[in-house]
N, C-alpha and C positions, 0 to 999 in steps of 0.2 A: 598730322603727327607733330608738327612744330608747335601747335597750340598746347600740347600736353607738357611741354618743357618751358613754356613762357614764364611760369612762376618760379623757376629755379634760376635765381640770379647769381652771377659771379660776384664775389666779394670785391671791395675796393682794392686797388693794387697793393696798398700797404698791409692788407690782411691775407694776401695769398701766400701759397707755399711755392717756392722757386726751386727748380730741380737742376742740379749739375750732372747727376748720373741717374738714369732711369731706375725707379724704385716701385716695385709692386707691393703695395701694402697688404695684399692678401697673402703674400708669402712671408710676412713678418709675424712671428709667433709670440715674441716677447718684446716689450718696450720698456727701457729703463730711462728714468728722468733724473737729472740733477735738480736741486731745489732752488738755490739762490739765483735770482735773475732768470730762472727757467720756469719752474712751477710757481714760484713766488717772485713777483716783480716788485721792485722797490721804487719809490719816488726818488729818483737819482740824486737830485740836488740836496734834499735834507739828509739822505743817508750818507752821501759822501762828505757833506759838511760836518756831520757828526764824527765820521771816521777821521776827517782832517783835524778836528778839534782834539781828539785823543792823540793823534800823531804829533800835533803841535806841542802838546804837553810833554810828551816823551822826549822830543828833540830839545825843548827848552831845558829840561832836566839835565841833558848832556852838555849844556852850555852853548847850544847853537842859538843864533838870534832869530828865533821863530815866534816868540811870544805875541808879537803884534801883527802877525800875518793873518790874512783872511782867505778863505777858499773862494776861488774865482771859477765858476762853472764854464765860462766861455773860453778859458785859457787853453784847455786841452780837450781832445776827443779820443775815443777808442780808436785803435789802429795806428796811432803815432808811434814813433820809436825814439827812445832815449839813447842818445850817443853819450855815454858816461865818460868817454875819453876826452871829449871837447866841451861838455856841459851844454849840449844842444838837444832840442827837440826837433825831429825831422819827420816829414811825410815823404814817402817814397812810392814810386809806381811799381807795377808788377815785376819789373826787371831789376829793381833795387836802386834805380837812379833817384836821387833826392830832387824833389820838385819844390818843396818849401822847407824853410828851416827857421828856428828861433834859437838865439843864444840866451839861455835863461828865458825871460819873458819878452825879450827884444827881437823883433823880426830881423832876419839877416837879408840885406839887400841882394838882388839877383847876382850882381857881379861878384860880390864877396862869397856868396853861396857857391857859385860856379868855381871860384878859386879853391874853396875848401873841398868840395865834393865832386868836382868835374871828372876826376879820375878814380873816384871811390864808389864802389857798389856796396849797398847794404846787404850783408848776409847775417841773418838772425842767429846763425850758429856761432858767430864771433862774440866773445865775452863782453866787448865794449857796448853791445846793443841790447836794449831791453824793450821788448814789444809790449804795447799796452793791449793785452788780449781781451780784457773784460772791463765792464763799467766800474768794477772795484779798483781799477788802476788809476782812476781820475784824481783822487785825493793825493796819491803818491806822486804822480807826475806834476800836479800843480805845486805841491810843496817843493819838489826838487827844483823846478824852474825858478821859483821865487828865491830859494836859497842860493842858487847859482848867482843871481843878481847880488845877493848879500856877500857872497864869497868874493866877487869881483870888486865890490865897493870897499870892503874893509877887512876881508879875510874872515875865515870861520875857524875858531879854535876847535881842535879835535878832529878836523878833517884836513888831510894833506892835499887834496885836489878834488876834481870833479868826480872821479870814480869812487874815492873814499866817501864823499858826500852822498853819492847815490847808495852806497852800501848802508850807510847810517839811516837814510830815509827808508830804504826797503826793509831793513831790520825793524825799524820802528812801526811801519804799517803792518808787517807780519805779526808783531807782538800785539798790536792793537786788535787785530782780528782774532787772535788766539785767546787773548785774555778776556775775562768776564765782564769788564766794565762797559765796553762798547755794546756787547750783546744785551747787557742788562738795560741799557738806555733804549735799545730798539724794542725789546720785549715789553718795557714799561709803557710804551706809547705806540703800539703797532699801527694805529690809524694814521699817525704822522708819517710812517715810513713805508707801509705796504699799500700798493695800488691794487685794489680789488678787481677781479675779472669774473663777472657773473656767469660767463659762458664756459669757464674752465671745467667745472664739475661735469657738465653735460658732455663735453668732448672726451673726458676720461671715462665716463659711463658708457659712451658709444663704443669705445675701444674695448673696455672690459666685457661688455655684453656681446661683442663680436668675437670673443674668444681670445683676445690678446691678454697675455699675462703681464701685468704691470708691476714695475719696481721703482723704488727711489734709491739712488746711489749718490750720497752727498757727503762732503767733507765736514758739514756742520754736525755738532753733537746732538744727542737725543733731546735734551731739554729745549734747546733752541729750535730744532726741527719741529717738535710737537707744537710749540707755541706758534710758530709761523704758519704751519699748515692748518692748525685749528682756526686761526684768524682768517687766513686766506680762503679756505674752502668751506669752513663750518657753516656760514650763513646760507650757502647755496646747495647744501646736501639734502637729499630726500629725508623725510622724517624717519627717525630711528637709525640713521646711518652716520657713522663717524668717518673721518677722513682715512683712517687706517683700513677701512673696509674696501677701499678702492684698490689697494696695493697688496699683492701677494707677498712681496718682500720689501722691507725698508732697511736699508743699510746706511748707518750713520758713522761718522768719524772714519770714513772710507780711506782716507789718505791717498786720494788720487794725486798724481798719475800712477804711483806705485801699485794701487789697487789693480791696475790693468797689466802690470809687468812682473809682479813678484808674488810669491806665495806667502800669505800672512795669516795668523790665527784669527779665528772668528769667535765672538762671544754673543750669546743670546741675551736679549733684554728680558730678565725674569720678572721684574716688577716695574711698575710705572715710575717709581722714584729712582730707577737707575741701577738696581742690583743686577749684576751680570752672572751668567752661567757659561763656563767654558764649553766650547764645541770642538773637542779634539778630532771628531770625524768630519768636521765641516758643516756646511748648511744642509740640513736634511728635511726641513719642514717650513711652511710659511711662518712669518714672524718678523720681529725687529731684531736686527743684528748690529753689533759694533765690530768694525773691521771686516776681516775676511778678504776674499779676492775674487777676481772675475772667473778664474778657473772653477772655483767652488760654485759660483752662480750657474755657470754653464752645466756643470755636472748635476746640480740639483734640478735644473729645468729640463735637462735632456735636450737642450737646444744650444746651438753654437753658431758662430760666424755670421753669415748673411741672413740668418733668421732672427737676429736680434737687432733692434734699432735703439741707439742711445741718443738722447736729446739733452743738449747742454748749451751753455753760453760761452764757455771758455774754449778758444780755438785749439790750444795745445792740450790742456788737461783733459777736456771732455771729448773732443772730436779727433784731433790728430792721433793721440796715443791709442784710443780704442780701435781706430781703423787700422793703424800701422801694425799693431801687435796682434789683435784678435780678428781683424777683418769684419768687425761689427759694422752694420750700416749706421750712418751718422746724420744727425740733424742739428743745425746750429740755430739758436734763438738769438736774433739780432734786433732788439727792440727798436733801435734807432731807425730801422727800415721804414717804419710808419711815417715818421716826420720827414725822412728823406724823400719818400715817394710823394708825400703831400707837397713838399717844397718844389719838387720837380714838376708836378702837375701845375702848380701856380705859375711856374716860370715858362711853361711850355710855349705860349705864344712868342715870347722873346727868343726861345731856343729855335723855333721854326724860322724866325726872321734871321737869326744868327747863321743858321745852316744855309739859308738862301744866299746870304751875303758871302759866306765862305765859298760856296760854289762859284759865285761870280768872281771872287778873288782868284780862285784856281784858274779860271778861263783867262782872266786878264794877265796873270803871271805867265801862263803858257804862251800867250800871244807876245808878251814883252820879250820872253826868252827866245822865241823864234825870230823876232825882228832883230834882236841883238846878234844872234848867230848869223843871220843873213848879212848883216852889216860887217861882221868879222870876216866872212868869206869874201865879200866884195873888196874890202880893204886889203886883204892878204892874198887875193887871187888864187883861191883853190876851191874845189868842190863845186856843187851845183850853184848856179847864179840865178838871181831873180832880176826882173826888169826894172825894179825900183832903184832910183839913184840913191847914193849914200845919204844925201840931205833929206830925201823923202823918208828913208828908214829912220833917221834921227828924229824927224818930226813925229813919225808914228810912235817911236819909243817915248818921246816927251809927252804925247797925248795919253798913252797907256799909263805912264808913270803918274801923271796928274790924277787920272781916274783911280789908280791904286791908293794914292795918298788920301784922296777924298773918301774912298771906301774904308780905309783903315780908321779914319776919324769917326766913321759911323759904327764900325765894328768894336772899337776899343771899349766904350762904356758898357756895351752888352756883354762882351767877353769878360770884362772885369766883374760885372755883376754875376755872371755865370760861375766864376771862380769863388764867389762869396756866398753861394747858396748854402743855407743851413748854418754855416759858421764863417764869419767874415775873415777870420785868421787862417782857417784850414780848409774851408770849402766842404764839399760832399764827402761822406764817409767812404763810399765805394769808388770814388774817382780821384785821380791825381792828374789835373789838367785834362787833356783829352783821352787819357789812358786809364786803365784800371789801377786802383790803388794797391799798395802792398797788402792791405787788409783784404781787398776783394780777391786777390790772388790766393791768399791763405784759405778763404772761404771756398773758392772754386776748387782748390786742390784737395781739401780734406773733408768738406761737408757734402754729403750726397744731396741733401736738401737744406734749405734755409728759409726761415720765416721770422715774423716779428714776435709771435707769442704762441704758446702751446694750443690755446683755444682755436687757432686757425685750422686745426685738424677737423673742426666741425664742418667746414666747407668742403673738405676733400674726402671725408669719411674714412672708415677703416678698410674700405673695399676699393679704394681708388688705385689707379695705375698712373703714377707720376712719370711723365716723359720729359727727358732732357731735350731742349731745343737743339736744332741743327747748329753746330759750331760755326761761328762767323770767322771769316778771313778778310784781310784788307781788300782783296779784289772782289768780294761779294758786292753785287749791286753797284758796281762802279759806274758813275754817271758818264754819259757820252759828252765829249768836248765838241762844242759846236763853233 
């Protein structure tokens, strides 16, 4: 029997689907997809560099000293948090404790960081914090950090402080995304900006042929959506099929997150050049629609709640709101997972050695603490006593201390390298030191499943039963102290 399954190989770790809450795909009747960085993945550096270029022009027009700045893709990562009150970029763990920080582009030394954030927990509900939810945030955060440096050096006219500066940068990037020039640059050279995925069409066909009703729900407009989807899917479609044939509903200019929370009018796309027809009775048939809302989608499909899976890349707009308001099942696309898993695999031998040395350190520290306590009891004349003389206990402590110092010297370079995996400044996306990062906590809390790309559904199929692993606790698999 085993031989019959030998040719069914698990995908590499970076292409698997990871499950926070058990999800039976057979119970899912409809699947909605975001487009940008979900169905269509962009080459991050050229796309964000182009967005940065448009942002730079807008800020220079406002009199900000941005004209000579350049986009630095290594400066920021998704999952960081802008502290607009202090002009800092920070990385926090799952509890909100800051583990790394930069003021502008300058790393903050540990002691200074502890003085600033030692009694401060990061709560994303506070207005001072802006979470980098998506890859589209990178150009904004890079520009903000660089302009904080300029503000500190010589002041920035038109901005009264770090928070005002962030508002100007945020407004500029929002305008760049909404206006036509940036999108015109992207659509004029799609090969430069779009990363093709030959497996995507087959994954969608598998779902459609298995009876799933597929939808696109995107904030992008129709012209941009059509151009991107044609380029991304067109070369891989069966003969005679257009990308529209894969999806029962295509909803553009959806205005998420309000799409999930408010009732809004829907318009049907009547002609390919963008002529709209009002739909006062809501969505009643397959097609392309502008606007509308999730309630209309549920009513049209005759499906609601946990029978709908929504897949997107934005933790708040796509995953948090659809789950909190509608109880849709949720999937987060986290493209960086592939490079993170590959980097972890390459570092694995060092990690094994680091874990072994840390176990040894725990044992030595335990022995040192016990000897110190025994010496304290001997000197102060209380509690159980040991046979060893105080001098012998001091010698034992000195020996243990010397071994700890030598061990720390071996641990330090590996631990430092462990903290620089993937990004020397910020480290791993899903880790903050030895703990989960704030991003990982958001993923864990709001995404039922997460994966690096939509085509990973090829490996799990429309019939799979995705099971969450047993939750881990600090006392699980506790090593015995010898």
